[in-house]
Backbone as CSV, one residue per row, in Angstrom:
resi,resn,N_x,N_y,N_z,CA_x,CA_y,CA_z,C_x,C_y,C_z
1,MET,22.738,12.635,2.927,22.469,11.210,3.038,22.166,10.857,4.497
2,THR,21.103,10.148,4.742,20.716,9.758,6.085,21.737,8.788,6.677
3,ASP,22.076,9.003,7.943,23.011,8.116,8.629,22.242,6.876,9.095
4,LEU,22.336,5.799,8.321,21.599,4.593,8.649,22.235,3.789,9.769
5,SER,23.415,4.190,10.225,24.049,3.458,11.323,23.230,3.562,12.601
6,VAL,22.392,4.588,12.703,21.543,4.733,13.883,20.571,3.570,14.005
7,LEU,20.236,2.930,12.889,19.302,1.808,12.925,19.890,0.628,13.679
8,ASP,21.168,0.358,13.479,21.815,-0.730,14.207,21.820,-0.460,15.706
9,ARG,22.043,0.797,16.068,22.119,1.136,17.493,20.752,1.052,18.156
10,TRP,19.721,1.602,17.507,18.429,1.634,18.197,17.857,0.244,18.389
11,ARG,18.034,-0.612,17.406,17.455,-1.950,17.538,18.120,-2.751,18.652
12,ALA,19.413,-2.614,18.820,20.137,-3.381,19.836,20.117,-2.702,21.201
13,GLU,20.206,-1.366,21.215,20.435,-0.671,22.477,19.247,0.138,22.982
14,HIS,18.401,0.629,22.068,17.304,1.503,22.490,16.007,1.160,21.751
15,PRO,15.496,-0.050,21.885,14.281,-0.424,21.152,13.069,0.420,21.526
16,GLU,13.094,1.033,22.713,11.961,1.867,23.132,11.854,3.147,22.315
17,SER,12.919,3.500,21.592,12.914,4.784,20.884,11.915,4.812,19.737
18,ALA,11.565,3.652,19.173,10.565,3.646,18.099,9.225,4.128,18.622
19,GLY,8.783,3.573,19.746,7.522,4.013,20.331,7.554,5.480,20.718
20,GLU,8.688,5.933,21.211,8.815,7.343,21.583,8.692,8.247,20.356
21,ARG,9.277,7.816,19.242,9.194,8.623,18.022,7.767,8.662,17.471
22,TYR,7.058,7.540,17.535,5.657,7.550,17.105,4.854,8.532,17.948
23,ALA,5.060,8.490,19.266,4.294,9.356,20.168,4.575,10.831,19.910
24,ALA,5.804,11.148,19.516,6.193,12.548,19.311,5.992,13.012,17.862
25,ARG,5.562,12.102,16.993,5.472,12.423,15.567,4.466,13.545,15.291
26,ARG,4.880,14.519,14.483,3.953,15.569,14.041,2.990,14.977,13.014
27,ARG,1.694,15.162,13.241,0.691,14.614,12.340,0.042,15.724,11.526
28,ARG,-0.646,15.325,10.450,-1.274,16.260,9.529,-2.652,15.712,9.164
29,PRO,-3.497,16.541,8.563,-4.772,16.019,8.064,-4.528,14.971,6.979
30,LEU,-5.485,14.066,6.798,-5.325,13.010,5.803,-5.117,13.593,4.416
31,LEU,-5.989,14.490,3.995,-5.933,15.042,2.641,-5.346,16.445,2.640
32,PRO,-4.446,16.730,1.698,-3.960,18.102,1.549,-5.034,18.974,0.885
33,ASP,-4.689,20.195,0.584,-5.679,21.143,0.069,-6.309,20.697,-1.248
34,ASP,-5.561,20.001,-2.091,-6.121,19.587,-3.381,-6.943,18.297,-3.293
35,GLY,-7.022,17.710,-2.090,-7.848,16.527,-1.902,-7.276,15.245,-2.475
36,ARG,-5.980,15.242,-2.818,-5.355,14.066,-3.426,-4.238,13.521,-2.537
37,LEU,-3.953,12.232,-2.723,-2.917,11.567,-1.931,-1.933,10.835,-2.832
38,PHE,-0.671,10.934,-2.491,0.362,10.129,-3.139,1.134,9.408,-2.038
39,ILE,0.966,8.080,-2.003,1.575,7.249,-0.978,2.600,6.326,-1.632
40,VAL,3.794,6.276,-1.071,4.820,5.347,-1.531,4.660,4.038,-0.759
41,ALA,4.602,2.919,-1.470,4.345,1.619,-0.847,5.622,0.810,-0.685
42,ALA,5.734,0.149,0.479,6.900,-0.710,0.734,6.519,-1.866,1.652
43,ASP,5.329,-2.418,1.451,4.897,-3.540,2.290,5.117,-4.890,1.606
44,HIS,5.792,-4.897,0.458,5.964,-6.122,-0.318,6.871,-7.169,0.341
45,PRO,8.024,-6.794,0.936,8.940,-7.822,1.436,8.321,-8.783,2.445
46,ALA,7.417,-8.312,3.286,6.851,-9.170,4.325,5.981,-10.283,3.751
47,ARG,5.607,-10.169,2.480,4.841,-11.228,1.816,5.764,-12.058,0.914
48,ALA,7.064,-11.935,1.128,8.078,-12.632,0.326,8.048,-12.199,-1.126
49,ALA,7.550,-10.999,-1.383,7.524,-10.446,-2.741,8.650,-9.428,-2.869
50,LEU,9.861,-9.935,-3.043,11.057,-9.087,-3.093,11.455,-8.710,-4.510
51,GLY,10.820,-9.303,-5.493,11.246,-9.115,-6.867,10.682,-7.878,-7.528
52,VAL,11.448,-7.358,-8.466,11.023,-6.264,-9.344,11.534,-6.591,-10.741
53,GLY,10.619,-6.687,-11.708,11.047,-7.028,-13.054,11.735,-8.381,-13.085
54,ASP,12.951,-8.408,-13.623,13.700,-9.656,-13.751,14.588,-9.973,-12.544
55,ASP,14.605,-9.098,-11.551,15.457,-9.297,-10.377,14.613,-9.830,-9.223
56,PRO,14.762,-11.114,-8.847,13.914,-11.693,-7.806,14.210,-11.185,-6.402
57,LEU,15.348,-10.508,-6.225,15.725,-10.019,-4.900,16.011,-8.522,-4.912
58,ALA,15.313,-7.789,-5.750,15.584,-6.356,-5.890,15.407,-5.594,-4.578
59,MET,14.437,-6.019,-3.755,14.146,-5.292,-2.518,14.827,-5.913,-1.301
60,ALA,15.779,-6.804,-1.516,16.373,-7.547,-0.404,17.316,-6.706,0.445
61,ASP,17.961,-5.702,-0.138,18.900,-4.869,0.614,18.090,-3.873,1.445
62,ARG,17.932,-4.155,2.742,17.052,-3.336,3.576,17.572,-1.916,3.762
63,ARG,18.853,-1.746,3.899,19.378,-0.396,4.069,19.167,0.442,2.807
64,GLU,19.327,-0.179,1.657,19.063,0.530,0.410,17.595,0.933,0.327
65,LEU,16.691,0.011,0.700,15.264,0.320,0.665,14.918,1.470,1.602
66,ILE,15.442,1.432,2.828,15.154,2.500,3.786,15.694,3.834,3.276
67,ALA,16.884,3.827,2.704,17.456,5.064,2.171,16.593,5.630,1.043
68,LYS,16.100,4.757,0.169,15.225,5.207,-0.916,13.941,5.820,-0.350
69,LEU,13.389,5.200,0.685,12.147,5.700,1.272,12.355,7.048,1.964
70,VAL,13.463,7.180,2.670,13.756,8.461,3.337,13.860,9.577,2.303
71,ARG,14.560,9.311,1.200,14.690,10.326,0.158,13.331,10.621,-0.481
72,ALA,12.547,9.578,-0.718,11.240,9.771,-1.345,10.326,10.617,-0.470
73,LEU,10.313,10.329,0.824,9.427,11.058,1.728,9.822,12.523,1.875
74,ALA,11.052,12.845,1.547,11.505,14.240,1.623,11.155,15.044,0.376
75,LEU,10.692,14.376,-0.672,10.389,15.072,-1.923,9.024,15.764,-1.856
76,PRO,8.873,16.920,-2.488,7.577,17.602,-2.507,6.497,16.741,-3.145
77,GLY,5.316,16.760,-2.548,4.188,16.041,-3.119,4.046,14.613,-2.673
78,VAL,4.993,14.108,-1.893,4.876,12.750,-1.354,4.173,12.850,-0.005
79,ASP,2.966,12.304,0.057,2.135,12.495,1.249,2.422,11.499,2.360
80,GLY,2.912,10.306,2.024,3.127,9.338,3.079,3.656,8.024,2.569
81,VAL,3.580,7.006,3.433,4.170,5.706,3.132,3.260,4.598,3.647
82,LEU,3.173,3.520,2.871,2.483,2.293,3.262,3.542,1.227,3.488
83,ALA,3.561,0.629,4.682,4.594,-0.362,4.970,4.193,-1.215,6.157
84,THR,4.979,-2.255,6.383,4.816,-3.090,7.563,5.560,-2.455,8.740
85,ALA,5.317,-3.012,9.942,5.821,-2.380,11.156,7.339,-2.267,11.178
86,ASP,8.045,-3.272,10.635,9.508,-3.227,10.688,10.059,-2.026,9.931
87,ILE,9.499,-1.762,8.768,9.960,-0.627,7.963,9.517,0.693,8.580
88,LEU,8.278,0.758,9.043,7.793,1.988,9.667,8.580,2.317,10.930
89,ASP,8.971,1.295,11.697,9.788,1.545,12.895,11.106,2.220,12.519
90,ASP,11.767,1.703,11.488,13.026,2.317,11.046,12.807,3.768,10.625
91,LEU,11.762,4.004,9.845,11.493,5.359,9.368,11.146,6.301,10.519
92,ALA,10.435,5.783,11.519,10.101,6.612,12.674,11.349,7.028,13.430
93,VAL,12.253,6.072,13.663,13.482,6.365,14.392,14.337,7.375,13.631
94,LEU,14.297,7.310,12.313,15.068,8.254,11.493,14.388,9.620,11.363
95,GLY,13.195,9.763,11.926,12.486,11.041,11.866,11.882,11.344,10.522
96,ALA,11.631,10.308,9.719,11.144,10.519,8.359,9.617,10.576,8.253
97,LEU,8.902,10.360,9.367,7.441,10.263,9.300,6.717,11.516,9.780
98,ASP,7.451,12.525,10.208,6.791,13.762,10.623,6.037,14.386,9.456
99,ASP,4.801,14.812,9.722,3.955,15.476,8.722,3.651,14.588,7.520
100,LYS,3.726,13.273,7.705,3.423,12.328,6.641,2.273,11.413,7.065
101,ILE,1.555,10.893,6.071,0.503,9.926,6.328,1.143,8.548,6.482
102,VAL,0.876,7.908,7.603,1.428,6.591,7.890,0.327,5.554,7.702
103,VAL,0.554,4.619,6.784,-0.424,3.579,6.472,0.171,2.229,6.862
104,GLY,-0.480,1.537,7.780,-0.012,0.227,8.206,-0.658,-0.880,7.395
105,SER,0.070,-1.980,7.229,-0.414,-3.110,6.436,-0.901,-4.217,7.372
106,LEU,-2.165,-4.617,7.216,-2.779,-5.590,8.109,-2.373,-7.033,7.810
107,ASN,-2.520,-7.452,6.552,-2.334,-8.881,6.252,-1.210,-9.111,5.253
108,ARG,-0.204,-9.818,5.722,0.922,-10.196,4.864,1.180,-11.696,4.951
109,GLY,0.202,-12.453,5.457,0.416,-13.875,5.675,0.256,-14.745,4.449
110,GLY,-0.311,-14.208,3.363,-0.445,-14.987,2.137,0.836,-14.914,1.330
111,LEU,1.839,-15.648,1.754,3.171,-15.519,1.174,3.191,-15.912,-0.299
112,ARG,3.940,-15.153,-1.078,4.053,-15.399,-2.509,4.546,-16.822,-2.762
113,GLY,3.790,-17.567,-3.577,4.180,-18.909,-3.962,3.800,-20.005,-2.985
114,ALA,3.216,-19.642,-1.834,2.873,-20.652,-0.833,1.562,-21.359,-1.183
115,SER,1.389,-22.571,-0.664,0.136,-23.299,-0.884,-1.031,-22.583,-0.229
116,PHE,-0.744,-21.761,0.779,-1.776,-21.021,1.519,-1.838,-19.548,1.104
117,GLU,-1.380,-19.233,-0.097,-1.252,-17.831,-0.489,-2.573,-17.066,-0.425
118,PHE,-3.692,-17.724,-0.735,-4.969,-17.023,-0.721,-5.565,-16.910,0.684
119,ASP,-4.957,-17.561,1.652,-5.368,-17.416,3.043,-4.547,-16.273,3.630
120,ASP,-4.948,-15.070,3.287,-4.147,-13.889,3.629,-4.299,-13.541,5.105
121,ARG,-3.626,-14.298,5.944,-3.730,-14.091,7.386,-3.271,-12.680,7.780
122,PHE,-3.861,-12.192,8.872,-3.529,-10.864,9.381,-2.342,-10.999,10.327
123,THR,-1.173,-10.708,9.815,0.064,-10.916,10.567,0.720,-9.615,11.018
124,GLY,0.144,-8.478,10.663,0.693,-7.201,11.095,-0.041,-6.691,12.321
125,PRO,0.221,-5.456,12.739,-0.540,-4.872,13.844,-2.007,-4.767,13.455
126,ASP,-2.909,-4.922,14.426,-4.327,-4.805,14.112,-4.742,-3.334,14.143
127,VAL,-5.997,-3.080,13.849,-6.472,-1.697,13.738,-6.278,-0.941,15.047
128,ASP,-6.615,-1.575,16.168,-6.467,-0.896,17.451,-5.012,-0.576,17.766
129,GLU,-4.123,-1.504,17.458,-2.699,-1.256,17.701,-2.187,-0.116,16.824
130,MET,-2.649,-0.067,15.561,-2.239,1.040,14.690,-2.763,2.372,15.219
131,ALA,-4.006,2.371,15.687,-4.566,3.611,16.223,-3.788,4.083,17.444
132,GLU,-3.389,3.152,18.306,-2.627,3.525,19.498,-1.259,4.096,19.147
133,LEU,-0.678,3.619,18.051,0.624,4.132,17.606,0.512,5.442,16.831
134,GLY,-0.717,5.836,16.521,-0.914,7.091,15.799,-0.846,6.962,14.298
135,PHE,-1.043,5.748,13.765,-1.097,5.598,12.315,-2.331,6.334,11.788
136,ASP,-2.278,6.754,10.547,-3.360,7.554,9.964,-4.350,6.735,9.151
137,MET,-3.919,5.565,8.685,-4.713,4.784,7.750,-4.214,3.343,7.813
138,THR,-5.051,2.410,7.375,-4.620,1.021,7.306,-5.012,0.437,5.956
139,LYS,-4.441,-0.732,5.637,-4.641,-1.321,4.316,-4.683,-2.833,4.417
140,LEU,-5.527,-3.448,3.582,-5.529,-4.904,3.508,-5.619,-5.367,2.064
141,LEU,-5.043,-6.542,1.826,-5.091,-7.204,0.532,-6.213,-8.232,0.558
142,LEU,-7.067,-8.219,-0.471,-8.218,-9.111,-0.515,-8.255,-9.823,-1.862
143,ARG,-7.626,-11.008,-1.907,-7.660,-11.806,-3.131,-8.779,-12.843,-3.002
144,ILE,-9.719,-12.791,-3.940,-10.919,-13.615,-3.892,-10.761,-14.747,-4.893
145,ALA,-10.467,-15.943,-4.364,-10.250,-17.121,-5.206,-11.337,-18.135,-4.876
146,ARG,-12.271,-18.296,-5.778,-13.439,-19.130,-5.485,-13.081,-20.592,-5.222
147,GLU,-11.986,-21.062,-5.824,-11.638,-22.477,-5.661,-10.756,-22.727,-4.441
148,ASP,-10.426,-21.691,-3.681,-9.533,-21.835,-2.541,-10.275,-21.493,-1.252
149,ALA,-10.328,-22.441,-0.335,-11.076,-22.240,0.907,-10.496,-21.135,1.779
150,GLY,-9.225,-20.801,1.574,-8.621,-19.730,2.357,-9.292,-18.389,2.151
151,THR,-9.954,-18.216,1.022,-10.625,-16.950,0.737,-11.713,-16.660,1.767
152,ALA,-12.433,-17.680,2.211,-13.521,-17.461,3.168,-12.989,-16.867,4.465
153,ARG,-11.855,-17.392,4.955,-11.272,-16.859,6.185,-10.778,-15.435,5.980
154,THR,-10.209,-15.178,4.812,-9.732,-13.823,4.530,-10.896,-12.842,4.478
155,LEU,-11.993,-13.223,3.839,-13.173,-12.357,3.779,-13.702,-12.051,5.177
156,GLU,-13.780,-13.073,6.011,-14.303,-12.881,7.367,-13.397,-11.950,8.173
157,ALA,-12.097,-12.184,8.106,-11.162,-11.328,8.834,-11.188,-9.901,8.291
158,SER,-11.326,-9.764,6.982,-11.370,-8.433,6.371,-12.612,-7.670,6.812
159,ALA,-13.746,-8.368,6.891,-14.974,-7.711,7.339,-14.824,-7.199,8.770
160,ARG,-14.201,-8.001,9.626,-13.983,-7.556,11.007,-13.063,-6.336,11.047
161,ALA,-12.038,-6.329,10.193,-11.116,-5.193,10.169,-11.816,-3.925,9.695
162,VAL,-12.669,-4.042,8.687,-13.412,-2.877,8.199,-14.312,-2.326,9.301
163,SER,-14.989,-3.214,10.017,-15.860,-2.780,11.109,-15.064,-2.072,12.195
164,ARG,-13.897,-2.636,12.537,-13.104,-2.035,13.604,-12.529,-0.700,13.162
165,ALA,-12.105,-0.608,11.903,-11.582,0.669,11.400,-12.657,1.742,11.441
166,ALA,-13.885,1.390,11.061,-14.978,2.359,11.110,-15.241,2.810,12.547
167,ALA,-15.170,1.858,13.493,-15.389,2.203,14.890,-14.308,3.146,15.409
168,ARG,-13.081,2.970,14.920,-11.974,3.838,15.338,-11.834,5.064,14.452
169,ARG,-12.723,5.192,13.464,-12.685,6.317,12.512,-11.337,6.403,11.803
170,MET,-10.819,5.246,11.446,-9.559,5.168,10.721,-9.834,4.719,9.291
171,PRO,-9.479,5.502,8.289,-9.665,5.061,6.902,-8.948,3.741,6.645
172,ILE,-9.609,2.846,5.916,-9.035,1.544,5.601,-9.045,1.351,4.094
173,MET,-7.898,1.035,3.541,-7.697,0.891,2.105,-7.838,-0.592,1.739
174,LEU,-8.798,-0.915,0.878,-9.053,-2.290,0.470,-8.504,-2.505,-0.932
175,GLU,-7.669,-3.540,-1.081,-7.056,-3.853,-2.372,-7.611,-5.193,-2.872
176,PRO,-8.742,-5.190,-3.593,-9.391,-6.448,-3.972,-8.996,-6.927,-5.367
177,PHE,-8.950,-8.245,-5.516,-8.728,-8.877,-6.818,-9.555,-10.157,-6.890
178,LEU,-10.057,-10.484,-8.072,-10.475,-11.841,-8.339,-9.231,-12.598,-8.786
179,SER,-8.924,-13.702,-8.106,-7.660,-14.398,-8.335,-7.885,-15.890,-8.543
180,ARG,-6.874,-16.537,-9.118,-6.929,-17.983,-9.331,-5.494,-18.498,-9.448
181,ARG,-5.364,-19.812,-9.425,-4.044,-20.414,-9.615,-3.870,-20.821,-11.081
182,VAL,-2.736,-20.442,-11.637,-2.370,-20.841,-12.995,-0.957,-21.394,-12.924
183,ASP,-0.803,-22.684,-13.196,0.511,-23.329,-13.103,1.151,-23.090,-11.738
184,ASP,0.345,-23.273,-10.686,0.794,-23.134,-9.299,1.195,-21.707,-8.932
185,ARG,0.771,-20.745,-9.716,1.023,-19.340,-9.404,-0.294,-18.624,-9.169
186,ALA,-0.298,-17.697,-8.217,-1.468,-16.868,-7.986,-1.503,-15.766,-9.044
187,VAL,-2.603,-15.710,-9.777,-2.749,-14.735,-10.858,-4.018,-13.926,-10.626
188,ASN,-3.900,-12.604,-10.734,-5.056,-11.723,-10.580,-5.704,-11.463,-11.929
189,ASP,-7.026,-11.521,-11.970,-7.786,-11.240,-13.186,-7.949,-9.725,-13.312
190,LEU,-7.320,-9.144,-14.311,-7.331,-7.687,-14.482,-8.246,-7.239,-15.608
191,THR,-9.218,-8.061,-15.966,-10.228,-7.611,-16.917,-11.161,-6.628,-16.205
192,PRO,-11.754,-5.686,-16.925,-12.642,-4.722,-16.270,-13.772,-5.376,-15.490
193,ASP,-14.401,-6.410,-16.058,-15.517,-7.059,-15.367,-15.068,-7.682,-14.053
194,ALA,-13.879,-8.290,-14.041,-13.383,-8.912,-12.815,-13.078,-7.863,-11.754
195,VAL,-12.500,-6.740,-12.152,-12.211,-5.677,-11.193,-13.510,-5.116,-10.622
196,ILE,-14.509,-4.949,-11.462,-15.807,-4.460,-10.995,-16.421,-5.429,-9.983
197,GLU,-16.332,-6.719,-10.254,-16.875,-7.712,-9.323,-16.126,-7.678,-7.992
198,SER,-14.808,-7.535,-8.049,-14.034,-7.473,-6.809,-14.402,-6.238,-5.994
199,ILE,-14.673,-5.140,-6.665,-15.093,-3.912,-5.980,-16.402,-4.141,-5.234
200,ALA,-17.349,-4.829,-5.885,-18.643,-5.083,-5.259,-18.488,-5.885,-3.974
201,VAL,-17.624,-6.898,-3.999,-17.416,-7.723,-2.814,-16.749,-6.908,-1.702
202,ALA,-15.689,-6.186,-2.041,-14.958,-5.420,-1.031,-15.812,-4.324,-0.419
203,SER,-16.632,-3.679,-1.219,-17.426,-2.555,-0.733,-18.448,-2.962,0.306
204,GLY,-18.903,-4.214,0.240,-19.932,-4.673,1.160,-19.419,-5.239,2.466
205,LEU,-18.126,-5.200,2.698,-17.568,-5.783,3.917,-17.776,-4.874,5.123
206,GLY,-18.034,-5.505,6.267,-18.046,-4.778,7.527,-19.363,-4.124,7.880
207,ALA,-19.362,-3.540,9.074,-20.577,-2.909,9.594,-20.870,-1.571,8.935
208,SER,-19.839,-0.933,8.399,-20.005,0.373,7.758,-18.906,0.553,6.725
209,SER,-19.257,1.179,5.609,-18.254,1.497,4.589,-17.807,2.956,4.667
210,ALA,-18.188,3.643,5.731,-17.930,5.085,5.820,-16.453,5.427,5.747
211,TYR,-15.599,4.512,6.210,-14.160,4.793,6.212,-13.406,3.919,5.216
212,SER,-14.141,3.239,4.332,-13.509,2.352,3.355,-13.041,3.118,2.129
213,TRP,-11.811,2.818,1.701,-11.234,3.308,0.458,-10.886,2.092,-0.396
214,LEU,-10.664,2.328,-1.677,-10.229,1.268,-2.583,-8.830,1.559,-3.106
215,LYS,-8.087,0.496,-3.350,-6.777,0.567,-4.010,-6.877,-0.339,-5.226
216,LEU,-6.939,0.251,-6.426,-7.290,-0.495,-7.625,-6.208,-0.400,-8.696
217,PRO,-6.052,-1.470,-9.491,-5.134,-1.412,-10.623,-5.726,-0.567,-11.750
218,VAL,-4.856,-0.018,-12.563,-5.296,0.680,-13.772,-5.493,-0.373,-14.865
219,VAL,-6.731,-0.519,-15.321,-7.063,-1.541,-16.310,-7.795,-0.889,-17.484
220,ASP,-8.106,-1.694,-18.496,-8.902,-1.190,-19.604,-10.281,-0.728,-19.109
221,GLU,-10.864,0.205,-19.815,-12.208,0.710,-19.500,-12.287,1.226,-18.063
222,MET,-11.262,1.962,-17.673,-11.200,2.437,-16.289,-12.374,3.357,-15.944
223,GLU,-12.886,4.074,-16.921,-14.037,4.935,-16.649,-15.243,4.100,-16.225
224,ARG,-15.456,2.970,-16.895,-16.566,2.084,-16.523,-16.317,1.442,-15.160
225,VAL,-15.082,1.093,-14.904,-14.734,0.520,-13.603,-15.081,1.494,-12.480
226,MET,-14.732,2.750,-12.660,-14.966,3.727,-11.594,-16.443,4.056,-11.420
227,ARG,-17.253,3.762,-12.414,-18.691,3.965,-12.242,-19.309,2.909,-11.322
228,SER,-18.542,1.878,-10.965,-19.081,0.803,-10.131,-18.923,1.070,-8.639
229,THR,-18.396,2.232,-8.253,-18.175,2.506,-6.838,-18.322,3.988,-6.519
230,THR,-18.694,4.261,-5.276,-18.663,5.633,-4.760,-17.559,5.791,-3.720
231,LEU,-16.801,4.721,-3.471,-15.722,4.811,-2.488,-14.540,5.588,-3.069
232,PRO,-13.879,6.406,-2.243,-12.668,7.079,-2.725,-11.624,6.043,-3.112
233,THR,-10.921,6.294,-4.210,-10.046,5.283,-4.801,-8.641,5.823,-5.021
234,LEU,-7.655,4.994,-4.682,-6.264,5.263,-5.000,-5.800,4.226,-6.009
235,LEU,-5.026,4.648,-6.974,-4.561,3.743,-8.026,-3.392,2.911,-7.546
236,LEU,-3.372,1.675,-7.989,-2.293,0.738,-7.679,-1.120,0.995,-8.619
237,GLY,0.089,0.888,-8.084,1.260,1.304,-8.849,1.845,0.299,-9.810
238,GLY,1.623,-1.008,-9.607,2.253,-1.988,-10.484,3.559,-2.492,-9.903
239,ASP,4.096,-3.566,-10.488,5.268,-4.234,-9.909,6.579,-3.910,-10.605
240,GLY,6.570,-2.984,-11.515,7.817,-2.607,-12.171,8.073,-3.332,-13.469
241,GLY,7.198,-4.239,-13.885,7.403,-4.966,-15.127,6.998,-4.200,-16.362
242,VAL,6.296,-3.076,-16.183,5.830,-2.238,-17.289,6.743,-1.015,-17.378
243,PRO,7.130,-0.580,-18.593,7.953,0.629,-18.716,7.342,1.804,-17.954
244,PHE,8.195,2.546,-17.253,7.691,3.600,-16.375,6.890,4.649,-17.136
245,ALA,7.333,5.024,-18.323,6.613,6.037,-19.088,5.185,5.591,-19.389
246,GLU,5.030,4.306,-19.656,3.694,3.760,-19.929,2.839,3.773,-18.666
247,LEU,3.433,3.397,-17.538,2.712,3.460,-16.272,2.246,4.877,-15.972
248,LEU,3.151,5.821,-16.175,2.851,7.214,-15.847,1.687,7.743,-16.672
249,GLU,1.652,7.410,-17.944,0.543,7.865,-18.795,-0.780,7.255,-18.353
250,GLY,-0.749,5.978,-17.947,-1.958,5.340,-17.449,-2.455,5.982,-16.173
251,TRP,-1.530,6.305,-15.270,-1.922,6.982,-14.039,-2.540,8.347,-14.336
252,LYS,-1.910,9.110,-15.211,-2.408,10.454,-15.503,-3.835,10.411,-16.054
253,ALA,-4.099,9.478,-16.970,-5.436,9.377,-17.546,-6.462,8.989,-16.486
254,SER,-6.113,8.048,-15.629,-7.062,7.572,-14.619,-7.245,8.571,-13.479
255,LEU,-6.216,9.356,-13.179,-6.326,10.355,-12.116,-7.370,11.424,-12.430
256,ALA,-7.734,11.554,-13.699,-8.730,12.552,-14.087,-10.158,12.059,-13.882
257,LEU,-10.340,10.792,-13.533,-11.684,10.231,-13.405,-12.311,10.580,-12.062
258,PRO,-13.640,10.752,-12.036,-14.329,11.002,-10.768,-14.098,9.858,-9.784
259,GLY,-13.856,10.210,-8.535,-13.653,9.215,-7.496,-12.216,8.834,-7.266
260,VAL,-11.340,9.081,-8.233,-9.921,8.752,-8.067,-9.244,9.866,-7.283
261,ARG,-8.642,9.495,-6.163,-8.083,10.480,-5.241,-6.560,10.489,-5.218
262,GLY,-5.923,9.572,-5.956,-4.478,9.594,-5.927,-3.872,8.264,-6.284
263,LEU,-2.673,8.030,-5.772,-1.841,6.912,-6.220,-1.101,6.298,-5.037
264,VAL,-1.024,4.960,-5.047,-0.160,4.221,-4.118,0.767,3.359,-4.969
265,ALA,2.041,3.672,-4.971,2.985,2.956,-5.828,4.278,2.724,-5.074
266,GLY,4.918,1.600,-5.362,6.140,1.285,-4.647,7.265,0.811,-5.531
267,ARG,7.212,-0.473,-5.918,8.342,-1.065,-6.633,8.637,-0.351,-7.944
268,SER,7.591,0.036,-8.674,7.799,0.697,-9.965,8.490,2.046,-9.820
269,LEU,8.389,2.659,-8.631,9.021,3.956,-8.389,10.375,3.813,-7.700
270,LEU,10.457,2.922,-6.733,11.689,2.767,-5.968,12.767,2.019,-6.728
271,TYR,12.339,1.189,-7.715,13.300,0.392,-8.488,12.981,0.490,-9.978
272,PRO,13.016,1.702,-10.548,12.752,1.838,-11.979,13.904,1.273,-12.807
273,ALA,13.632,1.016,-14.061,14.635,0.391,-14.929,15.899,1.231,-15.051
274,ASP,15.762,2.557,-15.034,16.945,3.407,-15.191,17.673,3.662,-13.876
275,GLY,17.114,3.158,-12.764,17.775,3.285,-11.486,17.564,4.601,-10.763
276,ASP,16.900,5.563,-11.382,16.725,6.887,-10.776,15.385,6.934,-10.037
277,SER,15.379,6.415,-8.817,14.130,6.357,-8.059,13.627,7.746,-7.679
278,ASP,14.539,8.674,-7.391,14.091,10.015,-7.012,13.328,10.689,-8.154
279,ALA,13.802,10.518,-9.379,13.121,11.124,-10.528,11.761,10.468,-10.756
280,ALA,11.690,9.154,-10.568,10.417,8.453,-10.752,9.398,8.894,-9.718
281,VAL,9.823,9.009,-8.464,8.920,9.457,-7.403,8.459,10.890,-7.665
282,ALA,9.370,11.752,-8.080,9.009,13.141,-8.360,8.000,13.232,-9.503
283,ALA,8.176,12.399,-10.533,7.250,12.407,-11.664,5.862,11.939,-11.239
284,ALA,5.804,10.926,-10.379,4.525,10.445,-9.891,3.841,11.493,-9.012
285,ALA,4.620,12.164,-8.168,4.061,13.213,-7.316,3.470,14.348,-8.162
286,ALA,4.160,14.697,-9.247,3.653,15.738,-10.131,2.380,15.298,-10.828
287,ALA,2.288,14.020,-11.190,1.082,13.513,-11.829,-0.115,13.585,-10.888
288,VAL,0.119,13.299,-9.617,-0.971,13.311,-8.636,-1.379,14.727,-8.273
289,HIS,-0.400,15.562,-7.950,-0.704,16.882,-7.418,-0.631,17.994,-8.454
290,GLY,-0.191,17.659,-9.657,-0.230,18.632,-10.736,0.751,19.763,-10.609
């Protein structure tokens, strides 16, 4: 079991140690020999999305979350982690990021339930800051809501981020949705046609798509969806509201499609209904890497 007491000490007494750990971190190529990636996601809390299933505060215990991530990253087949700077700093200090792909999250400003939710401001480190810290990849959320003016600002900021990532030769993961408000809630349209349209918008952002990747939900007619893009694609993991066995079967079927390079999943793996996060992560890793 990782000694999490070191986190209290470093934050109060040695804040410089996070930067030192990033600088000393052992890095690896983006893709392993089989060309697939399995990334564990933990960037949800910074957008006030702490809930999993029926528990609105499932991810609120930060020490529990960090412990789950440390254990997950130690399992075979887990290639890396997607998170905000606060979580990545903790993992770096604990030495959990060596030989792992580190993915930073650009925009977490569209807080869940806020009136400005579709104005997904870029509140994390920018592309240049991630490159200086030695991150391997970056990610942004792109919710396209035609009736919300915040979408225009998000599109513009996203295009600039894609251009900067290409200039720094840093892969950037785009997570697009067509979205709308239903009873004051942000709802993503998960019909195949809507996902295809969101892909078209995301793919055209920036000065170059050479380093652009997609992060897509598993939806009906996934084969047709994947015919709408040539960008490398990672599957979205879901929020834990679907039985894990059902999620796993959907991932396995979609992982066989051309262009699908792996999986990015978080809440459904770290907080499964049976409580065994290590088994869920191991099963997902086996699905990706076979």
